[in-house]
N, CA, C and O atoms as a GROMACS GRO file, in nm:
protein
  356
    1UNK      N    1   0.084  -0.118   0.000
    1UNK     CA    2   0.000   0.000   0.000
    1UNK      C    3   0.088   0.125   0.000
    1UNK      O    4   0.195   0.127   0.060
    2UNK      N    5   0.041   0.226  -0.068
    2UNK     CA    6   0.115   0.352  -0.075
    2UNK      C    7   0.112   0.421   0.060
    2UNK      O    8   0.020   0.403   0.140
    3UNK      N    9   0.214   0.500   0.085
    3UNK     CA   10   0.217   0.576   0.210
    3UNK      C   11   0.101   0.674   0.212
    3UNK      O   12   0.062   0.728   0.108
    4UNK      N   13   0.048   0.696   0.328
    4UNK     CA   14  -0.067   0.786   0.341
    4UNK      C   15  -0.030   0.928   0.298
    4UNK      O   16  -0.116   1.003   0.251
    5UNK      N   17   0.096   0.966   0.315
    5UNK     CA   18   0.139   1.100   0.276
    5UNK      C   19   0.122   1.122   0.126
    5UNK      O   20   0.082   1.230   0.082
    6UNK      N   21   0.152   1.017   0.045
    6UNK     CA   22   0.137   1.029  -0.100
    6UNK      C   23  -0.010   1.043  -0.137
    6UNK      O   24  -0.045   1.123  -0.224
    7UNK      N   25  -0.094   0.966  -0.071
    7UNK     CA   26  -0.238   0.970  -0.100
    7UNK      C   27  -0.296   1.106  -0.063
    7UNK      O   28  -0.373   1.164  -0.138
    8UNK      N   29  -0.258   1.156   0.056
    8UNK     CA   30  -0.307   1.287   0.101
    8UNK      C   31  -0.255   1.399   0.012
    8UNK      O   32  -0.327   1.496  -0.015
    9UNK      N   33  -0.131   1.388  -0.035
    9UNK     CA   34  -0.075   1.489  -0.123
    9UNK      C   35  -0.154   1.496  -0.253
    9UNK      O   36  -0.179   1.605  -0.305
   10UNK      N   37  -0.194   1.381  -0.305
   10UNK     CA   38  -0.272   1.378  -0.428
   10UNK      C   39  -0.411   1.439  -0.406
   10UNK      O   40  -0.463   1.506  -0.495
   11UNK      N   41  -0.470   1.415  -0.289
   11UNK     CA   42  -0.600   1.475  -0.258
   11UNK      C   43  -0.589   1.626  -0.251
   11UNK      O   44  -0.676   1.699  -0.299
   12UNK      N   45  -0.479   1.673  -0.190
   12UNK     CA   46  -0.458   1.818  -0.179
   12UNK      C   47  -0.440   1.881  -0.318
   12UNK      O   48  -0.490   1.990  -0.344
   13UNK      N   49  -0.368   1.810  -0.406
   13UNK     CA   50  -0.351   1.859  -0.543
   13UNK      C   51  -0.486   1.866  -0.614
   13UNK      O   52  -0.512   1.961  -0.688
   14UNK      N   53  -0.572   1.766  -0.594
   14UNK     CA   54  -0.703   1.764  -0.659
   14UNK      C   55  -0.788   1.883  -0.613
   14UNK      O   56  -0.859   1.943  -0.693
   15UNK      N   57  -0.779   1.917  -0.485
   15UNK     CA   58  -0.854   2.033  -0.434
   15UNK      C   59  -0.802   2.162  -0.496
   15UNK      O   60  -0.880   2.251  -0.528
   16UNK      N   61  -0.670   2.172  -0.511
   16UNK     CA   62  -0.609   2.292  -0.571
   16UNK      C   63  -0.650   2.305  -0.717
   16UNK      O   64  -0.678   2.416  -0.764
   17UNK      N   65  -0.653   2.194  -0.788
   17UNK     CA   66  -0.695   2.196  -0.929
   17UNK      C   67  -0.838   2.246  -0.940
   17UNK      O   68  -0.870   2.329  -1.025
   18UNK      N   69  -0.925   2.195  -0.853
   18UNK     CA   70  -1.066   2.235  -0.855
   18UNK      C   71  -1.082   2.384  -0.821
   18UNK      O   72  -1.164   2.454  -0.880
   19UNK      N   73  -1.001   2.430  -0.726
   19UNK     CA   74  -1.009   2.570  -0.681
   19UNK      C   75  -0.971   2.668  -0.792
   19UNK      O   76  -1.035   2.772  -0.807
   20UNK      N   77  -0.868   2.634  -0.870
   20UNK     CA   78  -0.817   2.726  -0.972
   20UNK      C   79  -0.866   2.694  -1.113
   20UNK      O   80  -0.818   2.756  -1.209
   21UNK      N   81  -0.959   2.601  -1.129
   21UNK     CA   82  -1.003   2.559  -1.262
   21UNK      C   83  -1.061   2.676  -1.343
   21UNK      O   84  -1.027   2.694  -1.460
   22UNK      N   85  -1.149   2.754  -1.282
   22UNK     CA   86  -1.213   2.865  -1.353
   22UNK      C   87  -1.111   2.973  -1.390
   22UNK      O   88  -1.114   3.028  -1.501
   23UNK      N   89  -1.021   3.003  -1.298
   23UNK     CA   90  -0.919   3.105  -1.324
   23UNK      C   91  -0.826   3.060  -1.437
   23UNK      O   92  -0.791   3.139  -1.524
   24UNK      N   93  -0.787   2.931  -1.434
   24UNK     CA   94  -0.700   2.878  -1.539
   24UNK      C   95  -0.768   2.885  -1.675
   24UNK      O   96  -0.706   2.922  -1.775
   25UNK      N   97  -0.896   2.848  -1.680
   25UNK     CA   98  -0.969   2.851  -1.807
   25UNK      C   99  -0.977   2.994  -1.862
   25UNK      O  100  -0.962   3.016  -1.982
   26UNK      N  101  -1.001   3.090  -1.773
   26UNK     CA  102  -1.010   3.230  -1.815
   26UNK      C  103  -0.875   3.280  -1.868
   26UNK      O  104  -0.869   3.347  -1.972
   27UNK      N  105  -0.767   3.248  -1.796
   27UNK     CA  106  -0.634   3.292  -1.840
   27UNK      C  107  -0.593   3.226  -1.971
   27UNK      O  108  -0.529   3.289  -2.055
   28UNK      N  109  -0.631   3.099  -1.989
   28UNK     CA  110  -0.598   3.031  -2.114
   28UNK      C  111  -0.676   3.089  -2.230
   28UNK      O  112  -0.624   3.098  -2.342
   29UNK      N  113  -0.801   3.129  -2.206
   29UNK     CA  114  -0.882   3.189  -2.312
   29UNK      C  115  -0.822   3.323  -2.356
   29UNK      O  116  -0.826   3.359  -2.474
   30UNK      N  117  -0.767   3.398  -2.258
   30UNK     CA  118  -0.705   3.526  -2.288
   30UNK      C  119  -0.562   3.510  -2.342
   30UNK      O  120  -0.501   3.607  -2.389
   31UNK      N  121  -0.510   3.388  -2.336
   31UNK     CA  122  -0.372   3.358  -2.374
   31UNK      C  123  -0.272   3.436  -2.289
   31UNK      O  124  -0.168   3.482  -2.338
   32UNK      N  125  -0.306   3.451  -2.162
   32UNK     CA  126  -0.220   3.520  -2.066
   32UNK      C  127  -0.130   3.418  -1.996
   32UNK      O  128  -0.161   3.370  -1.887
   33UNK      N  129  -0.019   3.386  -2.062
   33UNK     CA  130   0.069   3.282  -2.010
   33UNK      C  131   0.151   3.330  -1.890
   33UNK      O  132   0.194   3.250  -1.808
   34UNK      N  133   0.172   3.460  -1.880
   34UNK     CA  134   0.240   3.514  -1.763
   34UNK      C  135   0.152   3.497  -1.640
   34UNK      O  136   0.201   3.466  -1.531
   35UNK      N  137   0.024   3.518  -1.657
   35UNK     CA  138  -0.071   3.499  -1.546
   35UNK      C  139  -0.080   3.353  -1.505
   35UNK      O  140  -0.091   3.322  -1.387
   36UNK      N  141  -0.076   3.264  -1.603
   36UNK     CA  142  -0.077   3.121  -1.573
   36UNK      C  143   0.047   3.081  -1.494
   36UNK      O  144   0.040   2.996  -1.405
   37UNK      N  145   0.159   3.141  -1.527
   37UNK     CA  146   0.284   3.108  -1.459
   37UNK      C  147   0.282   3.152  -1.313
   37UNK      O  148   0.355   3.098  -1.230
   38UNK      N  149   0.198   3.251  -1.280
   38UNK     CA  150   0.190   3.300  -1.142
   38UNK      C  151   0.102   3.212  -1.054
   38UNK      O  152   0.105   3.225  -0.931
   39UNK      N  153   0.023   3.123  -1.114
   39UNK     CA  154  -0.060   3.033  -1.034
   39UNK      C  155   0.028   2.926  -0.970
   39UNK      O  156   0.139   2.902  -1.015
   40UNK      N  157  -0.023   2.863  -0.864
   40UNK     CA  158   0.056   2.755  -0.801
   40UNK      C  159   0.078   2.639  -0.898
   40UNK      O  160  -0.004   2.615  -0.986
   41UNK      N  161   0.188   2.568  -0.881
   41UNK     CA  162   0.219   2.455  -0.969
   41UNK      C  163   0.111   2.348  -0.962
   41UNK      O  164   0.074   2.289  -1.064
   42UNK      N  165   0.063   2.323  -0.843
   42UNK     CA  166  -0.034   2.216  -0.824
   42UNK      C  167  -0.172   2.250  -0.880
   42UNK      O  168  -0.264   2.168  -0.872
   43UNK      N  169  -0.189   2.369  -0.936
   43UNK     CA  170  -0.316   2.407  -0.997
   43UNK      C  171  -0.332   2.344  -1.136
   43UNK      O  172  -0.440   2.348  -1.194
   44UNK      N  173  -0.225   2.286  -1.188
   44UNK     CA  174  -0.230   2.224  -1.319
   44UNK      C  175  -0.284   2.081  -1.308
   44UNK      O  176  -0.233   2.003  -1.227
   45UNK      N  177  -0.385   2.045  -1.387
   45UNK     CA  178  -0.442   1.910  -1.378
   45UNK      C  179  -0.345   1.800  -1.418
   45UNK      O  180  -0.365   1.684  -1.381
   46UNK      N  181  -0.241   1.833  -1.494
   46UNK     CA  182  -0.147   1.729  -1.536
   46UNK      C  183  -0.060   1.681  -1.420
   46UNK      O  184   0.011   1.582  -1.435
   47UNK      N  185  -0.064   1.748  -1.307
   47UNK     CA  186   0.016   1.706  -1.192
   47UNK      C  187  -0.057   1.603  -1.105
   47UNK      O  188   0.002   1.549  -1.011
   48UNK      N  189  -0.184   1.578  -1.136
   48UNK     CA  190  -0.258   1.476  -1.063
   48UNK      C  191  -0.214   1.337  -1.107
   48UNK      O  192  -0.176   1.318  -1.223
   49UNK      N  193  -0.219   1.241  -1.016
   49UNK     CA  194  -0.179   1.105  -1.045
   49UNK      C  195  -0.300   1.015  -1.024
   49UNK      O  196  -0.368   1.025  -0.922
   50UNK      N  197  -0.326   0.926  -1.120
   50UNK     CA  198  -0.432   0.828  -1.102
   50UNK      C  199  -0.385   0.725  -1.000
   50UNK      O  200  -0.280   0.662  -1.019
   51UNK      N  201  -0.460   0.707  -0.892
   51UNK     CA  202  -0.422   0.612  -0.788
   51UNK      C  203  -0.536   0.515  -0.763
   51UNK      O  204  -0.653   0.549  -0.779
   52UNK      N  205  -0.500   0.393  -0.724
   52UNK     CA  206  -0.597   0.290  -0.690
   52UNK      C  207  -0.679   0.338  -0.571
   52UNK      O  208  -0.624   0.390  -0.474
   53UNK      N  209  -0.811   0.320  -0.579
   53UNK     CA  210  -0.898   0.368  -0.471
   53UNK      C  211  -0.882   0.286  -0.344
   53UNK      O  212  -0.915   0.334  -0.235
   54UNK      N  213  -0.833   0.162  -0.355
   54UNK     CA  214  -0.820   0.077  -0.237
   54UNK      C  215  -0.679   0.072  -0.180
   54UNK      O  216  -0.660   0.081  -0.059
   55UNK      N  217  -0.580   0.058  -0.267
   55UNK     CA  218  -0.443   0.043  -0.218
   55UNK      C  219  -0.359   0.168  -0.232
   55UNK      O  220  -0.257   0.181  -0.165
   56UNK      N  221  -0.398   0.262  -0.318
   56UNK     CA  222  -0.321   0.383  -0.340
   56UNK      C  223  -0.209   0.366  -0.441
   56UNK      O  224  -0.132   0.459  -0.464
   57UNK      N  225  -0.200   0.248  -0.502
   57UNK     CA  226  -0.094   0.220  -0.600
   57UNK      C  227  -0.115   0.304  -0.725
   57UNK      O  228  -0.228   0.323  -0.769
   58UNK      N  229  -0.006   0.356  -0.782
   58UNK     CA  230  -0.019   0.440  -0.900
   58UNK      C  231   0.014   0.368  -1.030
   58UNK      O  232  -0.034   0.408  -1.136
   59UNK      N  233   0.095   0.265  -1.024
   59UNK     CA  234   0.130   0.191  -1.145
   59UNK      C  235   0.030   0.078  -1.168
   59UNK      O  236  -0.024   0.022  -1.072
   60UNK      N  237   0.005   0.046  -1.292
   60UNK     CA  238  -0.089  -0.061  -1.324
   60UNK      C  239  -0.232  -0.021  -1.296
   60UNK      O  240  -0.314  -0.105  -1.258
   61UNK      N  241  -0.264   0.106  -1.314
   61UNK     CA  242  -0.397   0.160  -1.283
   61UNK      C  243  -0.492   0.136  -1.401
   61UNK      O  244  -0.458   0.165  -1.515
   62UNK      N  245  -0.610   0.084  -1.373
   62UNK     CA  246  -0.713   0.061  -1.476
   62UNK      C  247  -0.819   0.169  -1.462
   62UNK      O  248  -0.893   0.171  -1.364
   63UNK      N  249  -0.828   0.258  -1.559
   63UNK     CA  250  -0.920   0.372  -1.551
   63UNK      C  251  -1.066   0.329  -1.541
   63UNK      O  252  -1.144   0.387  -1.465
   64UNK      N  253  -1.101   0.228  -1.618
   64UNK     CA  254  -1.240   0.185  -1.623
   64UNK      C  255  -1.292   0.142  -1.487
   64UNK      O  256  -1.410   0.162  -1.456
   65UNK      N  257  -1.205   0.084  -1.405
   65UNK     CA  258  -1.247   0.032  -1.275
   65UNK      C  259  -1.196   0.115  -1.159
   65UNK      O  260  -1.242   0.097  -1.046
   66UNK      N  261  -1.102   0.205  -1.181
   66UNK     CA  262  -1.052   0.293  -1.076
   66UNK      C  263  -0.965   0.223  -0.973
   66UNK      O  264  -0.957   0.267  -0.858
   67UNK      N  265  -0.899   0.115  -1.014
   67UNK     CA  266  -0.812   0.044  -0.921
   67UNK      C  267  -0.692  -0.014  -0.996
   67UNK      O  268  -0.687  -0.013  -1.119
   68UNK      N  269  -0.597  -0.064  -0.919
   68UNK     CA  270  -0.477  -0.122  -0.980
   68UNK      C  271  -0.507  -0.262  -1.032
   68UNK      O  272  -0.611  -0.320  -1.000
   69UNK      N  273  -0.416  -0.315  -1.112
   69UNK     CA  274  -0.436  -0.447  -1.172
   69UNK      C  275  -0.444  -0.557  -1.068
   69UNK      O  276  -0.519  -0.653  -1.085
   70UNK      N  277  -0.368  -0.544  -0.960
   70UNK     CA  278  -0.369  -0.649  -0.856
   70UNK      C  279  -0.500  -0.646  -0.777
   70UNK      O  280  -0.558  -0.751  -0.747
   71UNK      N  281  -0.546  -0.527  -0.743
   71UNK     CA  282  -0.673  -0.513  -0.671
   71UNK      C  283  -0.788  -0.560  -0.759
   71UNK      O  284  -0.882  -0.623  -0.712
   72UNK      N  285  -0.779  -0.526  -0.889
   72UNK     CA  286  -0.883  -0.568  -0.983
   72UNK      C  287  -0.890  -0.721  -0.990
   72UNK      O  288  -0.998  -0.779  -0.988
   73UNK      N  289  -0.774  -0.785  -0.998
   73UNK     CA  290  -0.771  -0.931  -1.008
   73UNK      C  291  -0.832  -0.996  -0.884
   73UNK      O  292  -0.910  -1.090  -0.894
   74UNK      N  293  -0.795  -0.946  -0.766
   74UNK     CA  294  -0.850  -1.001  -0.642
   74UNK      C  295  -1.002  -0.986  -0.639
   74UNK      O  296  -1.074  -1.080  -0.605
   75UNK      N  297  -1.050  -0.866  -0.675
   75UNK     CA  298  -1.193  -0.842  -0.675
   75UNK      C  299  -1.267  -0.925  -0.777
   75UNK      O  300  -1.377  -0.973  -0.749
   76UNK      N  301  -1.208  -0.943  -0.894
   76UNK     CA  302  -1.272  -1.022  -1.000
   76UNK      C  303  -1.281  -1.169  -0.960
   76UNK      O  304  -1.384  -1.233  -0.981
   77UNK      N  305  -1.174  -1.223  -0.904
   77UNK     CA  306  -1.174  -1.363  -0.864
   77UNK      C  307  -1.269  -1.391  -0.748
   77UNK      O  308  -1.324  -1.501  -0.736
   78UNK      N  309  -1.288  -1.291  -0.662
   78UNK     CA  310  -1.380  -1.307  -0.549
   78UNK      C  311  -1.524  -1.273  -0.586
   78UNK      O  312  -1.614  -1.286  -0.503
   79UNK      N  313  -1.546  -1.229  -0.709
   79UNK     CA  314  -1.681  -1.196  -0.754
   79UNK      C  315  -1.731  -1.063  -0.704
   79UNK      O  316  -1.852  -1.042  -0.696
   80UNK      N  317  -1.641  -0.970  -0.670
   80UNK     CA  318  -1.681  -0.840  -0.615
   80UNK      C  319  -1.706  -0.737  -0.724
   80UNK      O  320  -1.766  -0.633  -0.697
   81UNK      N  321  -1.661  -0.765  -0.846
   81UNK     CA  322  -1.680  -0.670  -0.956
   81UNK      C  323  -1.787  -0.726  -1.049
   81UNK      O  324  -1.766  -0.829  -1.114
   82UNK      N  325  -1.903  -0.661  -1.056
   82UNK     CA  326  -2.013  -0.712  -1.138
   82UNK      C  327  -1.979  -0.717  -1.287
   82UNK      O  328  -1.918  -0.625  -1.341
   83UNK      N  329  -2.018  -0.825  -1.351
   83UNK     CA  330  -2.000  -0.839  -1.495
   83UNK      C  331  -1.863  -0.889  -1.538
   83UNK      O  332  -1.837  -0.902  -1.657
   84UNK      N  333  -1.774  -0.916  -1.443
   84UNK     CA  334  -1.639  -0.960  -1.476
   84UNK      C  335  -1.626  -1.107  -1.433
   84UNK      O  336  -1.648  -1.142  -1.317
   85UNK      N  337  -1.588  -1.190  -1.528
   85UNK     CA  338  -1.566  -1.331  -1.497
   85UNK      C  339  -1.432  -1.374  -1.553
   85UNK      O  340  -1.379  -1.313  -1.646
   86UNK      N  341  -1.377  -1.479  -1.497
   86UNK     CA  342  -1.251  -1.532  -1.545
   86UNK      C  343  -1.274  -1.599  -1.681
   86UNK      O  344  -1.370  -1.674  -1.699
   87UNK      N  345  -1.186  -1.570  -1.774
   87UNK     CA  346  -1.202  -1.625  -1.908
   87UNK      C  347  -1.171  -1.774  -1.909
   87UNK      O  348  -1.077  -1.820  -1.843
   88UNK      N  349  -1.250  -1.849  -1.984
   88UNK     CA  350  -1.221  -1.990  -2.005
   88UNK      C  351  -1.270  -2.028  -2.145
   88UNK      O  352  -1.378  -1.985  -2.187
   89UNK      N  353  -1.191  -2.107  -2.215
   89UNK     CA  354  -1.229  -2.149  -2.350
   89UNK      C  355  -1.181  -2.287  -2.380
   89UNK      O  356  -1.205  -2.338  -2.490
   0.00000   0.00000   0.00000
């Protein structure tokens, strides 16, 4: 599991992105790049990291399910994810 500090840092970045979203859109529409540079770094949405909702893992993240590949496999094998079954042919 990821350290809680990493998870909390990502939550804080998400709040900052949400807070400055309207200001960023306005500055981008005006093409005021100097104004954009004065905003905090964490106001940029590209600094957010997709993390597993259960373990906090960032690598092997599946967007469709919002979790990492290992968590997805455990949930699928235990029948916790609706509509997902183990393939057999």
